[in-house]
N, C-alpha and C positions, 0 to 999 in steps of 0.2 A: 363415599359415606352417605347413607340414607338418613336424613334428618327429618323425614316426614313424620307427621303425628298420626298414629293409627286412629281410626274412628272407634267409637265406644263399642260398636257391635263386635268388633274383632277382639276386644278385651273381655267380652262377656263370658261368664262361667255360670253354669246352673247353680242355683241356691246361694249365689253370692249377692244377696240383697243388702243394700246399705242401711236398712232399718227393719224393725219388726213392729208391727202394730200391736198395742196391748190388747189382751183378751178382754172382751166385753163381759163384765160381771154384774152389770146393773140391769140392763133391759134385754129381754129376749124378743126377737122379732123375726118375721118372715120377709125377706127383702122384696119378694114379688108383691107383697101387700102394700109396699111403700112406693116402689118404682114400677112403672109400666114395663111389661115384659119386653117390649120392642127396644127399650133403652138398656136392658141388662146384657152384660157380656157373659157368654157361656164358654168362651175360650180365652186363655191367657193372652194378653196383649204382647206382641212381639217387641218387647222393650229390652235393652241391654241390662244384664244383671252385673253390676259393677259396684265396687266399694265407694264410700264417700270420698276417700282420699284420691281414688282414681278419677272421679268426676272433677274434683277441684284441680288436680294437676293437669287434666286434659284441657280444661278451658283456660287455665292460667297460661299454659304453653301456647295455645292458639292466640291468646290476647297479645303475647309477646311478639309473635310472628306477624300479627296483623298491623297494618298502618292505620293510624287514627289521629284525630285532631289533638288528643292529649299527648301524642308521641312526638310529632314534628310538623313542619310546614306542609300544608295541604292546598296548593294553589290551583285546584280543579276549577277551571273557568266555567262560569254560569251556574255554579253549584253552591257558592257561598259557604264554604267549609270553615266556619268560624268556631272559636272556642265556645263550648257549652258550659256556662257557669254552674258550679256544683250546688249552689243554693237551690236551683231549679229542681234538681234531683232530690235534695233533702226534703223540700216541701212536698213533692210528689209522692214520697215514700211514707208520709204520715199515715197512720193506720186508717183514719177516717176517709182518706182519699184512696189509698192503695187497696183497701179491702172491700170497697164497694162492689156489689155484684152487678154485672151488666143487666140482669133481668130485674133489678130492684127499681121499679118504675113508679112506686107509690110516691107521689109528689111531696107528701108531708115528711117522709123519712129522708129525702135527699135535697132538702132546701139549700144546703151549702153547696152541693154539686151544681144545682141549677143556677145558683148565684154566680158561680164561676163562669158557666156558660153565658149567662146574660151579660155580665160585665165585660168578658172578653169580646163578645160580639159588639158591645157598645164602643169599646176602645178601637176595634178594627174598623168600625164605621167612621169613627172620628179620624183615624189615620188616613183612610182612603176617601173620605168625604161622601161615602155612600149612605143609603137609607137603611138597608137591612142586610143581614148576612146569614148564611147557613154554615154551620161548623161540621157538617157531616162528611164532606169529601176527605179522603185519607191521603191524597197526593195531589201535586200540581196537575198531573195529567188527568186525574179524575175531575179536578176542578174545571179543567178545560171542557171536558165532556158535559159537565153540569151547566157551564156557561152557554154552550151551544144548544143544549136542550132548552134552556131558558129563552134563547133567541127564537128557537122553533115555536115554543109555546106562545111567545109574544106575537109572532106573525100569524099563527093559527087564530088567536083570539081577536086579531085585528083584520082577519080575512085577507091577509097578504098572500095570495095563492101562487104568485109568480116567483117567490123567493127560492133560488136554487144554489147560489154560490156564496162561499166565504172567501174573501181575499186574504192572503197571507204573504208576507215579504219573503224574499229570497234568504234572508238571514234568520228565518224563524226556527225555533226548536223543532226537532223532528216529530215530537208529539203533537204539534199543531195540526199538520195535515192528517195525521192518523186520527185525531179526535174529530176532525171535520167529517171524514168518511164514516166513522162510527155513528155520528149523529144523523147521517142521512143526507148531508149536503155534499156539494162538489167543490173542488179547490180551484181557485185562480191565483196564480203567483205573480206578484208585482216585483219588478226588478229594483235593484239599488242604483242610486245615482253615483256620480264620481266622488261624492263626499261620504259614501257609505250609508246614506239615509234612503228612505223610500223615494223612488223616482216619481215625482208628482205628475210629470207628463204621462208616464205609463199608467199611473193610477187612474187618471182621467179617462183613459181609453178603456179601462176595465169596468168602471162603475156604471151600472145601469139599473133598470127596475127589477132585474133578477138578483141583484146583490142583497143578500140577507144580512151581511155584516162583514166586519174585518177584525182579524186577530193581530195584535201588534204588541211586541215586547218593548217596554219602555223603561230604561234605555235599551237599545237593541243589543244583539249578541256580539257586536263589535265593540260594545262598551260606549256607544255614542247615543246622545240624546236626540230623539226625533224632533228637531226644532220646528218642523212644519206641521206639528200636531193639530193646530187649530184648523188649518186648511184641510188636512186629512179627515178630521172629524166632520167638518162641514160638508164635505163631499159625500161621505157615507150617510150622514143624517138627511141629506137632501133627497134621498130615495127611500127614506124610512128604514134605513139599515141601522144596525147597532154596532157600537164600538166595544171590543173586548180587549182589555189589557192583560197580557200574560204577565203575571206578577213575579216571575222568576228573578228579576233584577231589581226588586223593590228596595233592596239594601242600599241602592244608590239614591233613593228618593225619600225614604221614610223620615218624617219630621220636617221635610223641606218642600216637597212638591205634592200636590193633592191630585190624585188620578181623576176624581170627579170633575174638578175645575178644568182639567185638560180636555174634557169632553167625553171621557169614557163612561159607558153605561154599566159595564160589568168588569170585575177584576177578580182573579183568584190570588190568594196570599199564601205563599209557601212558609208556613210557620217553622218548618224544619230547615229553612235557610235564614230568612231575615230575622226570625225571632228565636234563634239559637237552640232549637230542640234537636236532639241527636238524630242523625239520619244516615249513619254508616251502615253498611251491610244490607241496604235495600229497604230500610224502614224501621219502625213504623213512621209514617209521615202524617202531615195534615195540610190540606189545601182548601181552607174556607173560601167561599165565593161571596163577594159583596156586590150589591146591585143598587141602582137608583130607584126612586119611588115607583116609576111606572112598571118595574119588573118585580117588585117585592112580593106581590101576591102569588107569584109562580114558584117561589123558592121551595126546595124539598121540605117536606113536612115530617115531624112537627118542628116548630121553632120554640124558643123559650121567651116568655113574656113575663112582665112583673106588674102586679096590681097591689099598691099599698104594702110594699115589702114582702109580698107573697109571690113566689115564683112558680110558674106552671107551664105545661106544654100546651101549645096552641096549634091546631090543624088549620091549613089554608085551603080554601075552597077550590082554587084553581092551580094547586101545586102540581109540579111535574112528578111528584111521588117521592118515595124514600130512596136514597142512594147509598146508604151504608147500614150495615148491621148495627143495631142499637143506635147510638147518637153521636158517632164519631170516635176517634182515638182519644179518649179522655185524658190519659196520662200525658200525651203530647200537648194537648190544648192547655192543660194546667201549667205545664212548664213554660209555655209561651206567655201565659197570663202573669206568672211570677216575673218573667223577664221584663215585660212591659211595666209592671209596678215598680220593679227595681230601678229602672232607668228614668221613667217619667218622660214628659214631653221633651225637655231639653236634652236629656240623655240620649233619646232616640235620634234627635237631630245630630248630636255629636257622633253617633255611630256612622251615619252617612257621610258626614264631613271627613272623618278619619279614613273611611273606606276609600273615598275619592283621593285623599292625600296619599295614602299608601300606594294605590294603583298608579298614580301619576309619577310618584317618586321612582318606583321600580321600572316603569316604562322608560323614563328618562335615562336611567342607568343602562338598560338593555339596548337602547337605540344605538349605542356606540358599536355594538357587535352584530345586531340583528336588524333586519328590515321591519319597520312598522308601517304597513300600507296606509292606515288611516290614523294618523298621529294627533290630529287636532280634535280637541273636545272630549278627550278621554274622561270617563266617569269612574266607575268602581272596578272595571276590568278592561283588558286590552288584548289585542291579538297581534302577535309577531309572526313573521314568515321566515321559515328556514330554507327558502328557495336557494339562496346563495350558498348555504351550507350543503344543500343537496348536490349542487354542482361539484362540490369537492368530495362527495361520496357519503355524507351523513344526512339522513332524512330526519324529519320531525319525529318520527317513530323512534329512531335511534337515540335522539336527544332525550326523549321522555324516559326510555328504558335506563339510560345512564344516570338520570336524576335519582332513580331508585337506589342506586349504589351510594349516593351521597346522603341518604336518609330522608329525602323529600318524596312526597307523593308526586306522581306525574301530573302536569297540567293536562287540560283537554287538548287533543290533537285532531287535526283534519276536520275541524268545525270552528267557525262557519265554513261552508263549502265554497264561498266565493273568494277565498284567499288561498293560494297554493301553499302547501306545506305549513298550514296554520297551526299555531300553538296559542291557545287561549289561557290567559293567566288572570286569576282573581285572588289577590293577596288577603282581602278582608281587613277589617279595622282592628282585629285583635293581634296582629303580628307586629313585632318590634322592628325598629330600624336595623338592628343588628342581624335579625333573621333575614330581612330583605337584602342586606348587603352581602350576607353569606350566599344566598341563592344566586345573586348576580355574579359573585366570584366564581361559582361553579359553572354557571352558564358561559362565562368568559373562558374558563379553563377548557370546556368542551370545544368552543369555537377555535381557540388558539392551538389546540393539539390534534386537529383532524388529520393533518398530514402524517404526523409521527405515530398516532395511535388508532388509526382508522379501524383496523381489523379488531382490535380490542374493544373499541367503542361499539362496533356493530354486533359483537357477541354478548353485550350487556343484557341483563344485569348479572354481576358476578358474585355479589355478596348478600343477596336476598335468600330467604329459606327455600324458595322455589326459583329456579333460574329460568332461562328463556323457554317459553312454551311454544308448541306448534299451534298457533291460534287458528289457522285455517282448518286443521283437523278438529280442533275443539268446537268450531262453529258447525262443521259438517256432521260430526258424530257426537252431539251433545249427550252426555251421560252423567246425570246428577241425581239419579234415584237409586236408593238402596233397595234391593229386592230380596235380600236374604241369602243370595248366592254369590254376591260380590266378595271376592277374597283378595 
């Protein structure tokens, strides 16, 4: 039985428009006199002609098939898939926010918009301990690139001509080395020690006058706090390098630990993680970058300033330039602002505390059945190994696919790369004890029934709308574009 949802193009029929525009009986005009010819369309757009009911049913059907945080547990490690409070959406949909035009840059007419920008930036600086922030970057990875370009600008302005390398740990997110190369620097990788933290001995061997800086996720992707952070920062700063904190795991620290006081010069903040804005389906996201005072004049321009309750755009003389169309993903930024106002300082602290509690509780339950290579010092997430399950025939990949049949989203698998058959789990603060207990029960079931149900497990998922895919073929022959001939 084929239960796939046809795309709207295949449902399209000529003249089946969902609406009709009323005839203009008031003004007569020549469109060419209003809009430049180069912007006018002289051929109909190739859009599907479907009825309103078809559109509603199509997307409702897809939403039921899709997994999301409103549906069930989403323990995707290092992604902080927490519940998104609906008050954020309610505020963002107010007409004065939702109907603002991106090209409306007259400062007098958008004072409320600019106030949100200004206040959000102020709160993010307070949370991170930094001096200034740009809200333009639309993702954590773009925030990384912006941070590295700020490093490059700093070294250019200070005539540091020998700077070539950025040091990253073995546990770094994959976007870190990619961002380094895009920025024009080269990568040096520092190994982890026996505790899962940065190996200080190896770091000392890597740091020299060619070191431009270091990118470090705090806590790292093993869910462990880099407790040698003072020594790490001192080493990098001793050669006039800069410390960049990858803020992907800020949910473990917000309200409790200050990145600036740890010695970081730059950090990006994933609003679509820590501050609860939706980020399923690939976006939109927001990755503001906060910096200390010595880097603040290099931020992307313009920034928003305030003078006697009047908000305005300000250009910076030594800016690295603009990094996003318009001024960032405003709807996402607004939702994060509402989230911060709703919780307040104590509420944000409680977020981190509950995230740590949930992660440690779930880890303790799972340790009875799965190996946890670095079990001491867990913060908001942890990594288990399915190495002993693999010896019985079931890999981390198979475990992840079977969890789909239980209604859970799969955790992150095979990352970090320094743990064999790794499964990274981040429960977040918004999950209940009952949900965590149920997840553990299903993980135990998979472990206990490998011998009896191995072939069934390896053929999972069985109950999802789309069953097991040929992922190798999908990677080799990527086909995601509609060209009008796809049938």
